KEKE-584704 format. One line per 2 residues: number of its first residue (from 1); their letters; for each residue x, y, z of N, C-alpha, C, CB. Coordinates in pm, whole numbers. Glycine has a CB too. Layout:
<recs>
NUM = A = X/Y/Z/X/Y/Z/X/Y/Z/X/Y/Z | ...
</recs>
This chain:
<recs>
1 = MP = -4164/-1875/-5797/-4086/-1788/-5713/-4093/-1842/-5570/-4137/-1641/-5721 | -3979/-1859/-5506/-3979/-1908/-5369/-4040/-1803/-5276/-3837/-1944/-5323
3 = KV = -4086/-1851/-5163/-4144/-1759/-5065/-4036/-1665/-5012/-4211/-1837/-4948 | -4073/-1539/-5004/-3981/-1438/-4950/-4036/-1394/-4816/-3964/-1316/-5048
5 = RF = -3950/-1391/-4718/-3991/-1353/-4584/-3886/-1262/-4523/-4015/-1478/-4495 | -3932/-1160/-4451/-3839/-1070/-4382/-3876/-1068/-4236/-3843/-927/-4443
7 = DG = -3783/-1105/-4151/-3811/-1114/-4007/-3776/-987/-3930/-3735/-1230/-3949 | -3740/-881/-4001/-3707/-755/-3935/-3558/-739/-3908/-3782/-745/-3807
9 = NV = -3481/-843/-3923/-3337/-836/-3902/-3269/-801/-4033/-3283/-971/-3845 | -3219/-679/-4041/-3158/-630/-4165/-3042/-719/-4207/-3111/-486/-4148
11 = TS = -2967/-768/-4111/-2848/-846/-4146/-2882/-980/-4210/-2763/-869/-4023 | -3004/-1028/-4193/-3040/-1157/-4253/-3057/-1148/-4404/-3168/-1210/-4190
13 = VL = -3070/-1027/-4458/-3085/-1013/-4603/-2960/-959/-4670/-3202/-921/-4635 | -2855/-934/-4592/-2730/-884/-4647/-2625/-994/-4648/-2680/-761/-4566
15 = PE = -2554/-1010/-4758/-2443/-1106/-4758/-2338/-1065/-4655/-2380/-1117/-4900 | -2288/-1162/-4579/-2196/-1130/-4469/-2067/-1064/-4515/-2163/-1255/-4395
17 = ES = -2025/-1087/-4636/-1900/-1029/-4685/-1920/-894/-4753/-1832/-1124/-4781 | -2044/-848/-4761/-2072/-726/-4837/-2033/-600/-4759/-2221/-720/-4873
19 = EA = -2012/-493/-4835/-1981/-364/-4774/-2100/-314/-4692/-1942/-259/-4883 | -2221/-338/-4741/-2341/-295/-4669/-2349/-361/-4532/-2468/-327/-4751
21 = YR = -2315/-489/-4525/-2315/-562/-4399/-2214/-502/-4301/-2283/-712/-4423 | -2092/-476/-4350/-1988/-416/-4266/-2029/-276/-4221/-1853/-411/-4341
23 = NY = -2088/-197/-4313/-2132/-62/-4280/-2241/-63/-4174/-2182/10/-4405 | -2331/-160/-4184/-2438/-171/-4085/-2380/-188/-3945/-2531/-290/-4118
25 = FA = -2285/-278/-3931/-2227/-302/-3799/-2138/-187/-3754/-2148/-431/-3799 | -2075/-118/-3847/-1997/1/-3810/-2091/108/-3755/-1919/56/-3933
27 = QS = -2208/123/-3817/-2307/219/-3767/-2357/178/-3628/-2426/230/-3865 | -2383/51/-3610/-2436/7/-3481/-2333/24/-3370/-2481/-139/-3489
29 = DA = -2205/20/-3405/-2101/45/-3304/-2091/194/-3272/-1966/-8/-3353 | -2117/279/-3372/-2100/423/-3355/-2219/488/-3284/-2079/488/-3489
31 = FR = -2338/428/-3295/-2459/488/-3238/-2525/391/-3142/-2558/529/-3350 | -2583/446/-3036/-2648/359/-2939/-2777/301/-2996/-2677/436/-2809
33 = DF = -2824/196/-2934/-2946/128/-2976/-3068/199/-2916/-2943/-23/-2934 | -3149/258/-3002/-3267/331/-2956/-3390/241/-2943/-3297/445/-3052
35 = SR = -3378/115/-2976/-3495/27/-2982/-3560/4/-2846/-3456/-105/-3043 | -3488/28/-2738/-3545/3/-2606/-3588/132/-2537/-3444/-70/-2519
37 = DI = -3583/244/-2606/-3630/369/-2548/-3781/364/-2532/-3588/490/-2635 | -3829/434/-2433/-3972/438/-2404/-4018/583/-2411/-4005/375/-2265
39 = TI = -4131/605/-2473/-4192/737/-2476/-4320/731/-2394/-4221/784/-2623 | -4327/817/-2294/-4446/826/-2210/-4518/954/-2246/-4410/822/-2057
41 = IV = -4644/942/-2283/-4725/1059/-2315/-4812/1090/-2194/-4813/1035/-2444 | -4798/1211/-2145/-4873/1256/-2026/-4978/1355/-2072/-4777/1319/-1918
43 = QS = -5105/1325/-2044/-5214/1417/-2075/-5291/1444/-1947/-5308/1359/-2186 | -5315/1573/-1921/-5389/1611/-1802/-5449/1749/-1823/-5298/1610/-1676
45 = DR = -5574/1765/-1782/-5638/1896/-1793/-5566/2000/-1708/-5784/1887/-1750 | -5492/1957/-1609/-5422/2052/-1523/-5272/2062/-1552/-5442/2013/-1380
47 = LM = -5229/2005/-1666/-5086/2008/-1700/-5033/2151/-1704/-5062/1940/-1834 | -5105/2240/-1767/-5056/2377/-1785/-5093/2467/-1666/-5112/2436/-1913
49 = TA = -5087/2411/-1548/-5101/2488/-1424/-4969/2474/-1349/-5224/2438/-1337 | -4949/2560/-1251/-4826/2552/-1172/-4813/2414/-1107/-4825/2662/-1063
51 = SG = -4920/2364/-1047/-4912/2234/-981/-4899/2119/-1081/-5035/2212/-892 | -4963/2132/-1197/-4953/2028/-1300/-4811/2016/-1354/-5049/2057/-1413
53 = LE = -4747/2130/-1379/-4608/2126/-1427/-4514/2075/-1318/-4564/2265/-1473 | -4542/2111/-1193/-4460/2057/-1083/-4475/1905/-1075/-4500/2122/-948
55 = DL = -4596/1855/-1095/-4617/1709/-1094/-4539/1643/-1208/-4766/1677/-1106 | -4535/1707/-1325/-4457/1653/-1437/-4309/1649/-1399/-4478/1737/-1565
57 = RY = -4261/1755/-1337/-4121/1761/-1295/-4090/1647/-1196/-4089/1899/-1229 | -4179/1625/-1098/-4158/1518/-1000/-4171/1379/-1062/-4257/1533/-884
59 = LQ = -4260/1364/-1159/-4272/1236/-1229/-4143/1205/-1303/-4392/1238/-1327 | -4086/1304/-1371/-3958/1284/-1439/-3852/1241/-1338/-3914/1413/-1511
61 = LD = -3846/1307/-1225/-3748/1273/-1123/-3769/1131/-1071/-3754/1372/-1007 | -3894/1094/-1043/-3923/958/-996/-3878/854/-1097/-4072/942/-967
63 = IA = -3906/879/-1224/-3866/785/-1329/-3714/778/-1339/-3927/825/-1465 | -3648/894/-1337/-3502/899/-1352/-3430/827/-1238/-3456/1043/-1358
65 = LN = -3491/824/-1120/-3427/760/-1004/-3443/609/-1002/-3483/818/-877 | -3523/554/-1094/-3539/409/-1101/-3407/346/-1144/-3653/370/-1200
67 = EN = -3367/239/-1079/-3238/176/-1108/-3226/122/-1250/-3213/64/-1010 | -3338/99/-1317/-3335/47/-1454/-3334/156/-1560/-3453/-44/-1476
69 = VE = -3334/281/-1517/-3342/394/-1609/-3207/465/-1616/-3453/493/-1567 | -3160/485/-1737/-3037/560/-1758/-3065/710/-1763/-2967/515/-1888
71 = NA = -3177/747/-1826/-3207/888/-1844/-3357/907/-1866/-3128/946/-1963 | -3410/1017/-1815/-3548/1057/-1842/-3544/1205/-1883/-3642/1034/-1715
73 = TT = -3604/1235/-1997/-3597/1370/-2053/-3737/1429/-2068/-3526/1369/-2189 | -3753/1553/-2020/-3875/1630/-2041/-3833/1774/-2070/-3972/1623/-1915
75 = IF = -3931/1863/-2071/-3898/2004/-2089/-3809/2054/-1976/-4026/2088/-2095 | -3814/1989/-1861/-3733/2031/-1747/-3586/1992/-1763/-3787/1970/-1620
77 = ST = -3553/1918/-1867/-3414/1883/-1897/-3345/1991/-1979/-3409/1750/-1971 | -3419/2088/-2025/-3363/2191/-2113/-3265/2280/-2038/-3476/2275/-2175
79 = PD = -3141/2285/-2085/-3044/2373/-2020/-3059/2516/-2070/-2900/2323/-2045 | -3010/2609/-1991/-3011/2750/-2029/-2870/2803/-2009/-3116/2832/-1945
81 = PD = -2784/2790/-2111/-2645/2834/-2095/-2634/2986/-2084/-2559/2784/-2212 | -2554/3030/-1990/-2528/3173/-1975/-2436/3217/-2088/-2465/3205/-1834
83 = PA = -2479/3313/-2171/-2397/3353/-2286/-2262/3413/-2245/-2472/3452/-2370 | -2255/3474/-2129/-2130/3539/-2087/-2030/3439/-2029/-2160/3647/-1985
85 = TG = -2079/3347/-1946/-1988/3257/-1875/-1988/3114/-1929/-2023/3254/-1729 | -2094/3078/-2002/-2107/2940/-2049/-2163/2847/-1943/-1974/2890/-2094
87 = EI = -2188/2899/-1824/-2243/2818/-1716/-2380/2765/-1757/-2253/2900/-1585 | -2404/2638/-1729/-2532/2575/-1761/-2625/2590/-1641/-2513/2424/-1798
89 = RN = -2740/2650/-1666/-2841/2670/-1562/-2968/2598/-1605/-2869/2822/-1536 | -3059/2581/-1509/-3191/2529/-1543/-3270/2638/-1613/-3267/2479/-1415
91 = FF = -3344/2602/-1715/-3426/2700/-1786/-3539/2749/-1696/-3483/2641/-1916 | -3601/2656/-1626/-3718/2689/-1544/-3676/2726/-1402/-3816/2572/-1541
93 = PD = -3757/2809/-1335/-3730/2837/-1194/-3755/2711/-1111/-3819/2954/-1143 | -3708/2713/-987/-3726/2597/-899/-3873/2566/-872/-3655/2621/-767
95 = TF = -3956/2669/-867/-4101/2652/-850/-4173/2758/-932/-4141/2661/-699 | -4298/2730/-962/-4382/2827/-1032/-4472/2894/-929/-4466/2759/-1146
97 = SD = -4474/3026/-927/-4551/3099/-826/-4702/3091/-851/-4508/3243/-823 | -4741/3082/-979/-4884/3076/-1011/-4901/3019/-1151/-4952/3217/-999
99 = DA = -5026/2993/-1188/-5055/2931/-1317/-5011/3019/-1434/-5204/2902/-1329 | -5033/3149/-1425/-4996/3239/-1534/-4845/3238/-1558/-5043/3383/-1503
101 = TA = -4769/3234/-1451/-4622/3228/-1464/-4581/3096/-1528/-4555/3243/-1326 | -4644/2987/-1489/-4612/2856/-1545/-4635/2855/-1696/-4695/2746/-1477
103 = VA = -4750/2904/-1739/-4782/2908/-1882/-4684/2998/-1956/-4928/2957/-1905 | -4653/3113/-1898/-4560/3207/-1961/-4421/3145/-1976/-4551/3337/-1879
105 = EV = -4377/3070/-1877/-4245/3006/-1883/-4240/2899/-1992/-4209/2944/-1747 | -4347/2821/-2007/-4351/2720/-2113/-4350/2789/-2249/-4478/2630/-2099
107 = RR = -4425/2895/-2265/-4425/2969/-2392/-4286/3026/-2421/-4529/3083/-2388 | -4222/3079/-2318/-4087/3134/-2336/-3989/3024/-2377/-4039/3202/-2205
109 = LV = -4004/2906/-2318/-3919/2793/-2354/-3932/2759/-2502/-3954/2670/-2269 | -4056/2742/-2547/-4079/2701/-2687/-4035/2811/-2783/-4229/2668/-2709
111 = KT = -4050/2935/-2744/-4004/3046/-2829/-3850/3051/-2835/-4058/3181/-2776 | -3786/3027/-2721/-3639/3031/-2715/-3576/2910/-2781/-3594/3040/-2570
113 = FP = -3633/2793/-2757/-3581/2668/-2811/-3695/2594/-2882/-3518/2578/-2698 | -3722/2626/-3009/-3838/2568/-3079/-3841/2415/-3080/-3839/2616/-3221
115 = AT = -3727/2350/-3073/-3724/2203/-3075/-3794/2144/-2953/-3580/2153/-3080 | -3807/2221/-2844/-3874/2169/-2725/-4023/2150/-2746/-3851/2263/-2608
117 = AS = -4076/2205/-2855/-4218/2184/-2886/-4248/2036/-2910/-4260/2267/-3009 | -4144/1956/-2935/-4165/1812/-2950/-4186/1744/-2815/-4047/1748/-3023
119 = LI = -4161/1817/-2706/-4177/1761/-2572/-4302/1809/-2500/-4057/1793/-2490 | -4368/1912/-2553/-4488/1963/-2487/-4579/2030/-2590/-4452/2063/-2375
121 = AP = -4709/2006/-2575/-4811/2070/-2658/-4910/2135/-2562/-4884/1966/-2754 | -4884/2261/-2524/-4968/2326/-2422/-5116/2329/-2457/-4920/2467/-2402
123 = EQ = -5150/2352/-2583/-5291/2360/-2622/-5363/2227/-2606/-5302/2407/-2766 | -5289/2118/-2612/-5348/1985/-2595/-5326/1930/-2454/-5290/1888/-2698
125 = NT = -5267/2011/-2366/-5237/1965/-2230/-5162/1832/-2231/-5366/1951/-2148 | -5061/1825/-2317/-4987/1701/-2337/-4837/1727/-2329/-5022/1638/-2474
127 = AV = -4768/1638/-2260/-4622/1643/-2251/-4567/1503/-2277/-4576/1698/-2113 | -4439/1498/-2308/-4372/1372/-2338/-4255/1354/-2242/-4325/1367/-2486
129 = IL = -4239/1232/-2195/-4120/1193/-2119/-4049/1087/-2202/-4156/1140/-1973 | -3924/1113/-2239/-3843/1016/-2313/-3755/943/-2212/-3755/1086/-2424
131 = VT = -3766/811/-2210/-3696/730/-2111/-3598/638/-2182/-3795/649/-2024 | -3473/642/-2138/-3370/551/-2188/-3342/449/-2079/-3240/628/-2229
133 = LN = -3362/323/-2111/-3336/216/-2014/-3188/185/-2009/-3417/89/-2049 | -3142/137/-1895/-3003/95/-1883/-2977/-19/-1980/-2970/51/-1738
135 = TG = -2858/-21/-2036/-2822/-132/-2124/-2806/-257/-2039/-2692/-101/-2204 | -2828/-370/-2100/-2814/-495/-2029/-2943/-546/-1969/-2714/-479/-1922
137 = LA = -3050/-469/-1979/-3178/-519/-1930/-3232/-623/-2028/-3280/-404/-1910 | -3290/-727/-1974/-3344/-832/-2062/-3471/-788/-2128/-3368/-960/-1985
</recs>
């Protein structure tokens, strides 16, 4: 049996004239390339305090303003659409008045939008920042 090797490139094992090959490239045209996304895990004993959450908010902003970044997503990216008008508002207030309010707001977020639990784990003092780099970066 000849040596079999896979270099990670799916197209190298598909015949170029095959339907699977054409479907692969149709998919790659329809969906963006996630391979260059970066996940930043933030852990801090003070994350679930008013100042800790504010620092996370400012870190997201600092990252988002980098010229090589297309998008940075955290819990602070969660929209809160007004059911009556459809207007998109920020879920969180502009500032947290105290630690208890900060914790209550995070709990309210996860209860309202359970999918946001993938961006923050309050019991572990851990949050995630998802970063999308601009296309064209080497």
